[in-house]
MDAnalysis code that builds the backbone (N, CA, C; Angstrom):
import MDAnalysis as mda
import numpy as np

u = mda.Universe.empty(729, n_residues=243, atom_resindex=np.repeat(np.arange(243), 3), trajectory=True)
u.add_TopologyAttr("name", ["N", "CA", "C"] * 243)
u.add_TopologyAttr("resid", np.arange(1, 244))
u.add_TopologyAttr("resname", ["MET", "ASP", "GLY", "GLU", "PRO", "ASP", "ARG", "LEU", "GLY", "VAL", "GLN", "GLU", "ASP", "LEU", "GLU", "VAL", "LEU", "ARG", "LYS", "PHE", "GLY", "VAL", "ILE", "GLY", "LEU", "GLN", "GLU", "PRO", "GLY", "ARG", "GLN", "THR", "GLN", "GLU", "THR", "LEU", "ILE", "ARG", "GLN", "PHE", "ILE", "ARG", "SER", "CYS", "VAL", "SER", "ASP", "ALA", "LYS", "GLY", "ALA", "ASP", "ARG", "SER", "THR", "ILE", "GLN", "ARG", "ILE", "ASP", "ALA", "LEU", "LEU", "GLU", "SER", "VAL", "ALA", "ASN", "MET", "TRP", "PRO", "GLN", "GLY", "TRP", "LEU", "GLU", "VAL", "ALA", "ALA", "PHE", "ARG", "LYS", "GLU", "CYS", "GLY", "LEU", "GLU", "ARG", "GLN", "SER", "VAL", "GLU", "TYR", "ALA", "LEU", "ARG", "ARG", "ALA", "VAL", "GLU", "GLU", "ILE", "PRO", "PHE", "SER", "LYS", "GLU", "ALA", "TRP", "LEU", "ILE", "ARG", "ALA", "ARG", "TYR", "ALA", "GLN", "SER", "VAL", "SER", "ASP", "ASP", "ALA", "THR", "VAL", "ILE", "ALA", "CYS", "PHE", "VAL", "SER", "ALA", "VAL", "GLU", "ILE", "ASP", "PRO", "SER", "ASN", "VAL", "GLU", "LEU", "LEU", "ARG", "GLU", "ALA", "ALA", "LEU", "HIS", "LEU", "GLY", "LYS", "TYR", "LEU", "THR", "ASP", "HIS", "ALA", "SER", "GLU", "ILE", "PRO", "THR", "ALA", "ARG", "ARG", "GLY", "SER", "TYR", "LEU", "ALA", "SER", "VAL", "ARG", "ALA", "HIS", "MET", "GLU", "ARG", "VAL", "ALA", "ASP", "SER", "LEU", "ASP", "ALA", "THR", "GLY", "LEU", "SER", "ARG", "LEU", "ALA", "TRP", "LEU", "PHE", "LEU", "LEU", "GLU", "GLY", "ASP", "GLY", "GLU", "ASN", "GLY", "ARG", "GLN", "TYR", "ALA", "ARG", "LEU", "GLY", "LEU", "SER", "LYS", "ASP", "PRO", "HIS", "ASN", "GLN", "TYR", "CYS", "ARG", "LYS", "ILE", "LEU", "GLU", "LYS", "GLU", "GLU", "VAL", "PRO", "LYS", "ARG", "GLU", "TYR", "LYS", "LYS", "VAL", "ALA", "ARG", "ARG", "ARG"])
u.atoms.positions = np.array([
    [-7.127, -13.763, 49.534],
    [-5.690, -13.859, 49.804],
    [-4.943, -12.825, 48.959],
    [-3.870, -12.226, 49.584],
    [-3.137, -11.189, 48.886],
    [-2.460, -11.716, 47.628],
    [-2.036, -12.978, 47.661],
    [-1.286, -13.518, 46.523],
    [-2.153, -14.075, 45.420],
    [-3.474, -14.036, 45.577],
    [-4.366, -14.654, 44.599],
    [-4.228, -14.055, 43.200],
    [-4.241, -12.708, 43.043],
    [-4.089, -12.142, 41.693],
    [-2.787, -12.564, 41.027],
    [-1.697, -12.595, 41.822],
    [-0.412, -12.991, 41.256],
    [-0.458, -14.453, 40.806],
    [-1.089, -15.307, 41.606],
    [-1.167, -16.725, 41.269],
    [-1.948, -16.922, 39.978],
    [-3.057, -16.174, 39.834],
    [-3.858, -16.283, 38.615],
    [-3.069, -15.780, 37.408],
    [-2.291, -14.701, 37.612],
    [-1.481, -14.179, 36.514],
    [-0.445, -15.184, 36.054],
    [0.188, -15.840, 37.012],
    [1.177, -16.866, 36.672],
    [0.526, -18.005, 35.898],
    [-0.664, -18.412, 36.328],
    [-1.371, -19.483, 35.632],
    [-1.674, -19.104, 34.185],
    [-2.087, -17.852, 33.973],
    [-2.367, -17.396, 32.607],
    [-1.096, -17.406, 31.761],
    [0.019, -16.958, 32.385],
    [1.284, -16.959, 31.647],
    [1.700, -18.377, 31.282],
    [1.513, -19.302, 32.195],
    [1.870, -20.698, 31.918],
    [1.009, -21.271, 30.807],
    [-0.259, -20.880, 30.808],
    [-1.166, -21.364, 29.764],
    [-0.709, -20.866, 28.390],
    [-0.270, -19.618, 28.351],
    [0.246, -19.079, 27.087],
    [1.499, -19.833, 26.661],
    [2.402, -20.073, 27.605],
    [3.648, -20.760, 27.270],
    [3.400, -22.190, 26.802],
    [2.354, -22.832, 27.340],
    [2.057, -24.202, 26.918],
    [1.706, -24.263, 25.434],
    [1.206, -23.150, 24.905],
    [0.852, -23.132, 23.488],
    [2.074, -23.276, 22.587],
    [3.230, -22.972, 23.153],
    [4.447, -23.137, 22.364],
    [4.896, -24.601, 22.336],
    [4.268, -25.445, 23.104],
    [4.643, -26.846, 23.136],
    [5.689, -27.098, 24.212],
    [5.831, -28.337, 24.586],
    [6.808, -28.725, 25.602],
    [8.055, -29.247, 24.908],
    [9.201, -28.647, 25.215],
    [10.459, -29.086, 24.641],
    [11.134, -30.022, 25.636],
    [11.332, -31.244, 25.240],
    [11.940, -32.216, 26.128],
    [13.382, -31.871, 26.447],
    [13.802, -32.128, 27.660],
    [15.163, -31.815, 28.062],
    [16.177, -32.649, 27.304],
    [15.754, -33.810, 26.823],
    [16.661, -34.692, 26.105],
    [16.728, -34.349, 24.615],
    [15.936, -33.347, 24.177],
    [15.891, -33.027, 22.754],
    [16.163, -31.543, 22.513],
    [17.299, -31.045, 22.971],
    [17.578, -29.609, 22.787],
    [17.724, -29.273, 21.306],
    [17.158, -28.132, 20.903],
    [17.319, -27.680, 19.531],
    [16.496, -28.420, 18.502],
    [15.686, -29.385, 18.925],
    [14.900, -30.159, 17.968],
    [13.895, -29.258, 17.241],
    [13.283, -28.323, 17.957],
    [12.296, -27.429, 17.376],
    [12.885, -26.035, 17.209],
    [12.760, -25.497, 16.016],
    [13.291, -24.165, 15.765],
    [12.359, -23.112, 16.351],
    [12.887, -21.903, 16.441],
    [12.066, -20.800, 16.945],
    [10.834, -20.603, 16.063],
    [11.025, -20.665, 14.736],
    [9.896, -20.461, 13.828],
    [8.841, -21.548, 14.005],
    [9.294, -22.797, 14.188],
    [8.350, -23.895, 14.385],
    [7.502, -23.667, 15.629],
    [8.149, -23.246, 16.712],
    [7.439, -23.003, 17.960],
    [6.443, -21.846, 17.814],
    [6.860, -20.799, 17.129],
    [5.975, -19.646, 16.959],
    [4.758, -20.029, 16.126],
    [5.000, -20.775, 15.048],
    [3.870, -21.185, 14.202],
    [2.922, -22.113, 14.969],
    [3.491, -22.942, 15.823],
    [2.671, -23.827, 16.656],
    [1.798, -23.000, 17.607],
    [2.408, -21.964, 18.168],
    [1.682, -21.069, 19.069],
    [0.534, -20.372, 18.327],
    [0.823, -19.885, 17.134],
    [-0.188, -19.181, 16.352],
    [-1.338, -20.108, 15.989],
    [-1.021, -21.341, 15.581],
    [-2.084, -22.308, 15.256],
    [-2.971, -22.576, 16.455],
    [-2.354, -22.652, 17.619],
    [-3.124, -22.893, 18.839],
    [-4.038, -21.711, 19.146],
    [-3.519, -20.505, 18.959],
    [-4.328, -19.310, 19.201],
    [-5.509, -19.238, 18.240],
    [-5.253, -19.517, 16.982],
    [-6.315, -19.482, 15.974],
    [-7.376, -20.518, 16.294],
    [-6.927, -21.677, 16.737],
    [-7.877, -22.728, 17.114],
    [-8.741, -22.289, 18.291],
    [-8.132, -21.632, 19.273],
    [-8.875, -21.156, 20.441],
    [-9.914, -20.095, 20.076],
    [-9.659, -19.369, 18.998],
    [-10.558, -18.273, 18.613],
    [-11.837, -18.761, 17.952],
    [-11.853, -19.993, 17.473],
    [-13.029, -20.504, 16.776],
    [-14.212, -20.607, 17.741],
    [-15.247, -19.868, 17.438],
    [-16.436, -19.891, 18.285],
    [-16.300, -19.095, 19.565],
    [-15.190, -18.382, 19.717],
    [-14.967, -17.631, 20.960],
    [-15.742, -16.321, 20.953],
    [-15.938, -15.742, 22.137],
    [-16.624, -14.461, 22.221],
    [-15.677, -13.322, 21.848],
    [-16.233, -12.131, 21.744],
    [-15.468, -10.985, 21.266],
    [-14.269, -10.673, 22.149],
    [-14.447, -10.730, 23.442],
    [-13.353, -10.380, 24.350],
    [-12.199, -11.375, 24.233],
    [-12.531, -12.654, 24.060],
    [-11.487, -13.678, 23.899],
    [-10.719, -13.453, 22.607],
    [-11.455, -13.134, 21.547],
    [-10.807, -12.878, 20.256],
    [-9.866, -11.680, 20.366],
    [-10.307, -10.645, 21.064],
    [-9.464, -9.460, 21.226],
    [-8.210, -9.788, 22.042],
    [-8.362, -10.641, 23.043],
    [-7.205, -11.036, 23.852],
    [-6.210, -11.830, 23.010],
    [-6.734, -12.744, 22.194],
    [-5.867, -13.544, 21.321],
    [-5.191, -12.649, 20.287],
    [-5.950, -11.693, 19.776],
    [-5.394, -10.765, 18.785],
    [-4.222, -9.999, 19.387],
    [-4.365, -9.573, 20.624],
    [-3.289, -8.840, 21.291],
    [-2.053, -9.728, 21.458],
    [-2.282, -11.008, 21.765],
    [-1.160, -11.945, 21.887],
    [-0.432, -12.088, 20.558],
    [-1.197, -12.241, 19.487],
    [-0.594, -12.420, 18.174],
    [0.178, -11.172, 17.746],
    [-0.359, -10.014, 18.083],
    [0.349, -8.781, 17.731],
    [1.662, -8.682, 18.509],
    [1.670, -9.136, 19.743],
    [2.907, -9.140, 20.534],
    [3.954, -10.037, 19.882],
    [3.498, -11.187, 19.371],
    [4.409, -12.098, 18.680],
    [4.960, -11.434, 17.421],
    [4.076, -10.765, 16.659],
    [4.487, -10.124, 15.407],
    [5.517, -9.021, 15.663],
    [5.430, -8.358, 16.798],
    [6.399, -7.312, 17.116],
    [7.796, -7.882, 17.329],
    [7.864, -9.200, 17.604],
    [9.163, -9.854, 17.780],
    [9.554, -10.682, 16.558],
    [8.556, -11.113, 15.775],
    [8.772, -11.974, 14.612],
    [8.029, -11.356, 13.434],
    [8.688, -10.566, 12.595],
    [8.018, -9.773, 11.554],
    [7.076, -10.553, 10.648],
    [7.436, -11.796, 10.332],
    [6.563, -12.610, 9.480],
    [5.181, -12.777, 10.104],
    [5.134, -12.622, 11.407],
    [3.874, -12.795, 12.125],
    [2.796, -11.791, 11.742],
    [3.182, -10.661, 11.148],
    [2.162, -9.684, 10.755],
    [1.224, -10.242, 9.695],
    [1.718, -11.139, 8.868],
    [0.832, -11.791, 7.900],
    [-0.167, -12.689, 8.608],
    [0.301, -13.346, 9.675],
    [-0.580, -14.211, 10.468],
    [-1.636, -13.372, 11.191],
    [-1.204, -12.223, 11.686],
    [-2.152, -11.329, 12.368],
    [-3.228, -10.866, 11.384],
    [-2.810, -10.489, 10.186],
    [-3.772, -10.034, 9.174],
    [-4.756, -11.140, 8.824],
    [-4.246, -12.355, 8.644],
    [-5.116, -13.487, 8.306],
    [-6.103, -13.767, 9.438],
    [-5.617, -13.676, 10.681],
    [-6.473, -13.904, 11.845],
    [-7.581, -12.854, 11.910],
    [-7.208, -11.602, 11.730],
    [-8.196, -10.513, 11.811],
    [-9.235, -10.627, 10.698],
    [-8.779, -11.001, 9.534],
    [-9.710, -11.164, 8.422],
    [-10.659, -12.326, 8.689],
    [-10.111, -13.444, 9.158],
    [-10.926, -14.634, 9.435],
    [-11.960, -14.360, 10.525],
    [-11.586, -13.567, 11.510],
    [-12.486, -13.289, 12.634],
    [-13.424, -12.115, 12.361],
    [-13.313, -11.521, 11.184],
    [-14.203, -10.423, 10.836],
    [-13.922, -9.143, 11.602],
    [-12.657, -8.927, 11.982],
    [-12.319, -7.695, 12.688],
    [-12.300, -6.522, 11.707],
    [-12.178, -5.329, 12.240],
    [-12.299, -4.124, 11.434],
    [-11.296, -4.105, 10.277],
    [-11.753, -3.576, 9.152],
    [-10.903, -3.472, 7.965],
    [-9.606, -2.741, 8.272],
    [-9.705, -1.662, 9.058],
    [-8.512, -0.872, 9.365],
    [-7.455, -1.709, 10.082],
    [-7.908, -2.638, 10.937],
    [-6.942, -3.456, 11.683],
    [-6.245, -4.458, 10.761],
    [-6.973, -4.967, 9.769],
    [-6.363, -5.878, 8.792],
    [-5.357, -5.108, 7.947],
    [-5.756, -3.933, 7.483],
    [-4.871, -3.108, 6.649],
    [-3.612, -2.708, 7.421],
    [-3.774, -2.421, 8.707],
    [-2.619, -2.055, 9.522],
    [-1.619, -3.209, 9.579],
    [-2.125, -4.421, 9.808],
    [-1.245, -5.589, 9.901],
    [-0.529, -5.837, 8.572],
    [-1.235, -5.679, 7.460],
    [-0.618, -5.890, 6.153],
    [0.410, -4.806, 5.833],
    [0.124, -3.593, 6.259],
    [1.105, -2.520, 6.046],
    [2.360, -2.775, 6.861],
    [2.184, -3.227, 8.105],
    [3.343, -3.551, 8.937],
    [4.140, -4.696, 8.330],
    [3.437, -5.636, 7.729],
    [4.119, -6.781, 7.118],
    [5.082, -6.327, 6.024],
    [4.604, -5.467, 5.112],
    [5.490, -5.045, 4.016],
    [6.562, -4.075, 4.502],
    [6.305, -3.396, 5.605],
    [7.328, -2.524, 6.182],
    [8.439, -3.350, 6.832],
    [8.044, -4.427, 7.510],
    [9.004, -5.236, 8.252],
    [9.733, -6.253, 7.371],
    [9.036, -6.752, 6.343],
    [9.670, -7.718, 5.426],
    [9.484, -7.218, 3.987],
    [10.128, -6.086, 3.652],
    [9.888, -5.433, 2.363],
    [10.340, -6.230, 1.143],
    [11.189, -7.227, 1.348],
    [11.660, -8.019, 0.203],
    [10.894, -9.336, 0.065],
    [9.758, -9.422, 0.732],
    [8.908, -10.602, 0.615],
    [7.843, -10.376, -0.460],
    [8.000, -11.041, -1.579],
    [6.993, -10.926, -2.640],
    [5.636, -11.396, -2.124],
    [5.655, -12.456, -1.304],
    [4.404, -12.986, -0.747],
    [3.657, -11.908, 0.029],
    [4.365, -11.146, 0.846],
    [3.718, -10.121, 1.666],
    [3.062, -9.063, 0.787],
    [3.772, -8.610, -0.257],
    [3.201, -7.601, -1.149],
    [1.972, -8.133, -1.876],
    [2.021, -9.390, -2.299],
    [0.884, -9.944, -3.038],
    [-0.316, -10.200, -2.129],
    [-0.065, -10.627, -0.900],
    [-1.169, -10.809, 0.046],
    [-1.849, -9.465, 0.311],
    [-1.032, -8.425, 0.460],
    [-1.604, -7.091, 0.665],
    [-2.376, -6.645, -0.577],
    [-1.843, -6.955, -1.753],
    [-2.524, -6.587, -2.999],
    [-3.878, -7.275, -3.107],
    [-3.932, -8.572, -2.781],
    [-5.191, -9.326, -2.878],
    [-6.243, -8.757, -1.927],
    [-5.793, -8.409, -0.719],
    [-6.765, -7.851, 0.230],
    [-7.246, -6.491, -0.259],
    [-6.323, -5.649, -0.713],
    [-6.703, -4.323, -1.220],
    [-7.687, -4.460, -2.378],
    [-7.462, -5.477, -3.197],
    [-8.376, -5.725, -4.318],
    [-9.769, -6.077, -3.815],
    [-9.829, -6.860, -2.741],
    [-11.121, -7.297, -2.206],
    [-11.927, -6.150, -1.603],
    [-11.246, -5.069, -1.217],
    [-11.949, -3.913, -0.633],
    [-11.925, -2.712, -1.580],
    [-11.571, -2.968, -2.846],
    [-11.573, -1.937, -3.906],
    [-10.647, -0.760, -3.610],
    [-9.501, -1.051, -3.003],
    [-8.482, -0.023, -2.766],
    [-7.484, -0.092, -3.926],
    [-7.868, 0.505, -5.055],
    [-7.100, 0.351, -6.291],
    [-5.677, 0.885, -6.199],
    [-5.500, 2.012, -5.539],
    [-4.166, 2.606, -5.451],
    [-3.189, 1.675, -4.738],
    [-3.659, 1.036, -3.661],
    [-2.793, 0.105, -2.926],
    [-2.513, -1.141, -3.753],
    [-3.500, -1.607, -4.495],
    [-3.296, -2.762, -5.380],
    [-2.130, -2.499, -6.314],
    [-2.141, -1.350, -6.970],
    [-1.097, -1.016, -7.938],
    [0.264, -0.891, -7.268],
    [0.322, -0.160, -6.156],
    [1.600, 0.019, -5.454],
    [2.190, -1.326, -5.044],
    [1.332, -2.246, -4.610],
    [1.801, -3.564, -4.171],
    [2.299, -4.405, -5.349],
    [1.583, -4.362, -6.455],
    [2.013, -5.131, -7.621],
    [3.338, -4.597, -8.169],
    [3.481, -3.283, -8.200],
    [4.737, -2.691, -8.680],
    [5.897, -3.128, -7.781],
    [5.667, -3.148, -6.472],
    [6.713, -3.575, -5.531],
    [7.034, -5.058, -5.699],
    [6.010, -5.882, -5.902],
    [6.224, -7.316, -6.099],
    [7.035, -7.569, -7.363],
    [6.743, -6.816, -8.414],
    [7.481, -6.963, -9.674],
    [8.949, -6.600, -9.472],
    [9.228, -5.565, -8.691],
    [10.616, -5.171, -8.445],
    [11.387, -6.276, -7.735],
    [10.703, -7.055, -6.920],
    [11.350, -8.148, -6.194],
    [11.601, -9.340, -7.106],
    [10.674, -9.612, -8.014],
    [10.790, -10.770, -8.903],
    [10.493, -10.350, -10.342],
    [11.386, -9.570, -10.957],
    [11.106, -8.965, -12.259],
    [11.095, -9.930, -13.444],
    [11.499, -11.179, -13.225],
    [11.510, -12.153, -14.321],
    [10.314, -13.094, -14.281],
    [9.425, -12.875, -13.331],
    [8.245, -13.730, -13.183],
    [7.193, -13.313, -14.212],
    [7.083, -14.106, -15.276],
    [6.222, -13.744, -16.398],
    [4.758, -13.621, -15.983],
    [4.272, -14.573, -15.214],
    [2.863, -14.523, -14.798],
    [2.581, -13.311, -13.928],
    [3.519, -12.991, -13.053],
    [3.362, -11.810, -12.200],
    [3.335, -10.542, -13.051],
    [4.216, -10.459, -14.029],
    [4.252, -9.300, -14.913],
    [2.949, -9.146, -15.696],
    [2.426, -10.258, -16.198],
    [1.170, -10.208, -16.956],
    [0.038, -9.663, -16.090],
    [-0.023, -10.157, -14.846],
    [-1.100, -9.716, -13.958],
    [-0.907, -8.265, -13.543],
    [0.338, -7.900, -13.241],
    [0.612, -6.516, -12.849],
    [0.243, -5.561, -13.979],
    [0.585, -5.927, -15.215],
    [0.275, -5.067, -16.364],
    [-1.227, -4.916, -16.552],
    [-1.974, -5.978, -16.317],
    [-3.431, -5.917, -16.439],
    [-4.015, -4.918, -15.441],
    [-3.625, -5.054, -14.169],
    [-4.136, -4.148, -13.134],
    [-3.685, -2.712, -13.391],
    [-2.417, -2.561, -13.785],
    [-1.868, -1.225, -14.003],
    [-2.557, -0.534, -15.174],
    [-2.721, -1.255, -16.281],
    [-3.372, -0.659, -17.444],
    [-4.786, -0.226, -17.147],
    [-5.520, -1.064, -16.443],
    [-6.911, -0.737, -16.108],
    [-6.974, 0.454, -15.148],
    [-6.091, 0.438, -14.153],
    [-6.102, 1.509, -13.154],
    [-5.787, 2.862, -13.795],
    [-4.760, 2.891, -14.629],
    [-4.368, 4.160, -15.245],
    [-5.397, 4.639, -16.263],
    [-6.090, 3.709, -16.884],
    [-7.158, 4.087, -17.821],
    [-8.354, 4.668, -17.067],
    [-8.734, 4.009, -15.971],
    [-9.911, 4.434, -15.204],
    [-9.676, 5.724, -14.420],
    [-8.410, 5.992, -14.064],
    [-8.112, 7.148, -13.203],
    [-7.149, 8.122, -13.883],
    [-7.215, 8.187, -15.192],
    [-6.253, 8.997, -15.961],
    [-6.178, 10.442, -15.484],
    [-7.319, 11.038, -15.167],
    [-7.332, 12.460, -14.804],
    [-6.933, 12.714, -13.352],
    [-6.853, 11.650, -12.553],
    [-6.589, 11.821, -11.120],
    [-5.132, 11.597, -10.747],
    [-4.382, 10.921, -11.614],
    [-3.020, 10.521, -11.270],
    [-2.010, 11.496, -11.857],
    [-1.136, 12.055, -11.027],
    [-0.110, 12.973, -11.539],
    [0.739, 12.301, -12.618],
    [1.127, 13.079, -13.609],
    [1.892, 12.541, -14.737],
    [3.159, 11.826, -14.279],
    [3.864, 12.404, -13.316],
    [5.122, 11.808, -12.852],
    [4.890, 10.434, -12.252],
    [3.830, 10.306, -11.427],
    [3.557, 9.009, -10.807],
    [3.137, 7.987, -11.859],
    [2.303, 8.422, -12.802],
    [1.870, 7.521, -13.868],
    [3.077, 7.015, -14.657],
    [3.979, 7.939, -14.964],
    [5.166, 7.566, -15.726],
    [6.062, 6.595, -14.983],
    [6.203, 6.787, -13.661],
    [7.079, 5.898, -12.885],
    [6.489, 4.502, -12.799],
    [5.180, 4.397, -12.608],
    [4.528, 3.096, -12.586],
    [4.723, 2.379, -13.925],
    [4.439, 3.105, -15.013],
    [4.525, 2.500, -16.346],
    [5.955, 2.079, -16.672],
    [6.907, 2.954, -16.431],
    [8.298, 2.674, -16.798],
    [8.822, 1.434, -16.098],
    [8.491, 1.289, -14.820],
    [8.988, 0.163, -14.039],
    [8.505, -1.176, -14.603],
    [7.195, -1.338, -14.679],
    [6.633, -2.616, -15.136],
    [6.946, -2.853, -16.610],
    [6.839, -1.810, -17.401],
    [7.051, -1.933, -18.849],
    [8.478, -2.391, -19.173],
    [9.461, -1.818, -18.497],
    [10.857, -2.179, -18.749],
    [11.112, -3.649, -18.448],
    [10.545, -4.129, -17.349],
    [10.725, -5.544, -16.997],
    [10.011, -6.449, -18.008],
    [8.849, -6.027, -18.484],
    [8.128, -6.824, -19.477],
    [8.895, -6.893, -20.793],
    [9.509, -5.790, -21.178],
    [10.291, -5.792, -22.416],
    [11.430, -6.805, -22.348],
    [12.027, -6.931, -21.169],
    [13.160, -7.855, -21.035],
    [12.742, -9.311, -21.193],
    [11.475, -9.610, -20.911],
    [11.013, -11.004, -21.039],
    [9.988, -11.131, -22.167],
    [10.002, -10.184, -23.094],
    [8.991, -10.159, -24.158],
    [8.928, -11.475, -24.930],
    [10.073, -12.111, -25.141],
    [10.087, -13.379, -25.887],
    [9.320, -14.483, -25.169],
    [9.174, -14.336, -23.850],
    [8.475, -15.363, -23.064],
    [6.994, -15.050, -22.869],
    [6.565, -13.870, -23.296],
    [5.166, -13.482, -23.136],
    [4.314, -14.095, -24.235],
    [3.096, -14.488, -23.889],
    [2.168, -14.946, -24.908],
    [1.515, -13.725, -25.558],
    [0.614, -13.964, -26.512],
    [0.004, -12.862, -27.250],
    [-0.747, -11.906, -26.334],
    [-1.472, -12.444, -25.358],
    [-2.211, -11.575, -24.438],
    [-1.252, -10.748, -23.582],
    [-0.162, -11.366, -23.140],
    [0.833, -10.629, -22.379],
    [1.446, -9.508, -23.198],
    [1.688, -9.768, -24.476],
    [2.239, -8.738, -25.355],
    [1.231, -7.619, -25.606],
    [-0.056, -7.981, -25.640],
    [-1.074, -6.926, -25.806],
    [-1.085, -6.005, -24.592],
    [-0.820, -6.559, -23.425],
    [-0.775, -5.736, -22.218],
    [0.454, -4.837, -22.216],
    [1.564, -5.363, -22.711],
    [2.762, -4.538, -22.841],
    [2.506, -3.413, -23.841],
    [1.851, -3.737, -24.942],
    [1.500, -2.713, -25.938],
    [0.628, -1.637, -25.303],
    [-0.320, -2.059, -24.491],
    [-1.230, -1.137, -23.815],
    [-0.462, -0.150, -22.940],
    [0.570, -0.647, -22.246],
    [1.350, 0.225, -21.373],
    [2.069, 1.307, -22.174],
    [2.466, 0.990, -23.395],
    [3.066, 2.017, -24.251],
    [2.016, 3.012, -24.723],
    [0.866, 2.505, -25.110],
    [-0.194, 3.376, -25.633],
    [-0.678, 4.369, -24.577],
    [-0.609, 3.967, -23.311],
    [-1.060, 4.856, -22.235],
    [-0.225, 6.132, -22.147],
    [0.982, 6.093, -22.686],
    [1.809, 7.307, -22.722],
    [1.924, 7.862, -24.133],
    [1.027, 7.407, -25.013],
    [0.995, 7.950, -26.360],
    [2.061, 7.423, -27.302],
    [2.702, 6.314, -26.927],
    [3.742, 5.730, -27.781],
    [3.109, 4.685, -28.694],
    [2.488, 5.163, -29.777],
    [1.808, 4.255, -30.690],
    [2.744, 3.339, -31.435],
    [3.948, 3.815, -31.729],
    [4.900, 3.005, -32.502],
    [5.263, 1.717, -31.773],
    [5.680, 1.861, -30.507],
    [6.012, 0.662, -29.731],
    [4.769, -0.158, -29.405],
    [3.650, 0.530, -29.198],
    [2.402, -0.189, -28.939],
    [2.047, -1.111, -30.098],
    [2.112, -0.580, -31.306],
    [1.807, -1.389, -32.495],
    [2.834, -2.497, -32.695],
    [4.081, -2.185, -32.378],
    [5.146, -3.184, -32.550],
    [4.856, -4.433, -31.720],
    [4.498, -4.222, -30.443],
    [4.258, -5.383, -29.580],
    [2.920, -6.048, -29.878],
    [1.954, -5.287, -30.355],
    [0.689, -5.897, -30.772],
    [0.917, -6.796, -31.989],
    [1.743, -6.338, -32.917],
    [2.059, -7.163, -34.091],
    [2.840, -8.411, -33.692],
    [3.755, -8.242, -32.735],
    [4.500, -9.407, -32.248],
    [3.542, -10.418, -31.620],
    [2.550, -9.901, -30.906],
    [1.550, -10.789, -30.310],
    [0.785, -11.558, -31.371],
    [0.404, -10.879, -32.439],
    [-0.330, -11.551, -33.526],
    [0.537, -12.573, -34.249],
    [1.843, -12.353, -34.255],
    [2.721, -13.347, -34.882],
    [2.737, -14.640, -34.071],
    [2.455, -14.521, -32.760],
    [2.382, -15.710, -31.912],
    [0.997, -16.332, -31.943],
    [-0.012, -15.477, -32.063],
    [-1.401, -15.957, -32.104],
    [-2.205, -15.023, -33.016],
    [-2.358, -15.398, -34.292],
    [-3.042, -14.535, -35.255],
    [-4.486, -14.204, -34.902],
    [-5.063, -14.970, -33.979],
    [-6.467, -14.767, -33.629],
    [-6.651, -14.015, -32.306],
    [-5.556, -13.533, -31.721],
    [-5.672, -12.873, -30.424],
    [-6.477, -11.578, -30.547],
    [-7.611, -11.541, -29.868],
    [-8.536, -10.406, -30.006],
    [-7.968, -9.108, -29.445],
    [-7.130, -9.204, -28.408],
    [-6.617, -7.993, -27.771],
    [-5.602, -7.294, -28.677],
    [-4.722, -8.058, -29.273],
    [-3.754, -7.469, -30.199],
    [-4.460, -6.896, -31.424],
    [-5.478, -7.612, -31.907],
    [-6.228, -7.135, -33.066],
    [-6.913, -5.804, -32.767],
    [-7.518, -5.708, -31.603],
    [-8.217, -4.471, -31.237],
    [-7.259, -3.295, -31.161],
    [-6.069, -3.538, -30.609],
    [-5.077, -2.459, -30.518],
    [-4.694, -1.973, -31.902],
    [-4.416, -2.889, -32.811],
    [-4.006, -2.498, -34.155],
    [-5.143, -1.826, -34.918],
    [-6.349, -2.334, -34.748],
    [-7.495, -1.716, -35.422],
    [-7.718, -0.294, -34.915],
    [-7.614, -0.119, -33.599],
    [-7.832, 1.191, -32.994],
    [-6.753, 2.177, -33.438],
    [-5.517, 1.689, -33.547],
    [-4.412, 2.551, -33.929],
    [-4.430, 2.891, -35.415],
    [-5.020, 2.008, -36.213],
    [-5.044, 2.235, -37.658],
    [-6.114, 3.247, -38.066],
    [-7.202, 3.349, -37.313],
    [-8.296, 4.261, -37.674],
    [-7.826, 5.709, -37.795],
    [-7.125, 6.282, -36.797],
    [-6.668, 7.671, -36.922],
    [-5.759, 7.873, -38.130],
    [-4.933, 6.868, -38.429],
    [-4.023, 6.992, -39.565],
    [-4.796, 7.056, -40.877],
    [-5.852, 6.219, -40.993],
    [-6.658, 6.223, -42.212],
    [-7.391, 7.555, -42.363],
    [-7.905, 8.078, -41.206],
    [-8.620, 9.354, -41.256],
    [-7.680, 10.485, -41.671],
    [-6.447, 10.436, -41.173],
    [-5.464, 11.465, -41.516],
    [-5.177, 11.448, -43.023],
    [-5.062, 10.246, -43.585],
    [-4.792, 10.135, -45.021],
    [-5.943, 10.707, -45.849],
    [-7.181, 10.498, -45.393],
    [-8.344, 11.032, -46.122],
    [-8.301, 12.550, -46.156],
    [-7.993, 13.154, -44.995],
    [-7.924, 14.611, -44.905],
    [-6.807, 15.148, -45.794],
    [-5.678, 14.445, -45.773],
    [-4.523, 14.871, -46.562],
    [-4.857, 14.855, -48.053],
    [-5.600, 13.848, -48.509],
    [-5.966, 13.747, -49.926],
    [-6.899, 14.885, -50.339],
    [-7.821, 15.266, -49.414],
    [-8.760, 16.350, -49.722],
    [-8.033, 17.671, -49.936],
    [-6.934, 17.819, -49.179],
    [-6.157, 19.051, -49.308],
    [-5.430, 19.089, -50.654],
])
C-alpha cells in the first residue's frame, strides 16, 4: 500500500511521544517541561539496556536532538554515551557542548573534568577546574582540589606550557585561595604555598607553609616545603662565609 511507509512513520513518532508520558486533559501544567524531558531521557536509557548497536545509535540520535533544544541534555547525552561504551570522541563532544551551552554550570565543568581525568587529558582537566573555580571561588574544597591538580600539572609539564598561560592559571586559582586562606587547613595551605613556589616566589611560599604548620605542626607537606626552601639558604650562607 502507498500509505504504508507514512503509517509506520507516524507509529514511530507516536512511540517517541509516549516516552514523554501522557498529560491528562484535567491536569494542565502539572508536569513541567524539564520533568517531561527527564522522563523521556530515562525511558530512552532504559530502552538502550541490552539493545543492539543500531538501536543504541538511534536512541543516541534522539537524545542529541533533545539536547539541541534543552542544553542541560548534553550532560545526559555524555552520560549515555559513556554508559553504552560509545567512542571517546563522541563523549568528549557532548561534554564540550555542555560547557559551551551552560558555561555557568559548575556541575558541567566538573563532570567534564572528571571524564578528562579518566582518559588522562590533563590539559582539559586543568582548564575545567580553573573554570569551575571562577564560578564558585569561595568553595574551599573545590579550591583545594583545583590547586592539587594545577600544581601537579604545571610541575609535570613545566617545559611545555607557555609562561603566559602558566601565569594566568596560577594567578586565578591562587588569588581565590588567598581570599579564603583562613578557612584552608594545613594541606590546603601547602598547596597554596606550592602555587607561589611554581613562579619562584619563595617568600610567599614559605609564609603560607608556616601558616599551615601553625594549624598543624605535623603536616608533612608544609614541612617539606620549608625544608626544601631552607637548604639553598643554608648553602648560600656557607659559600658567603668561605668568601
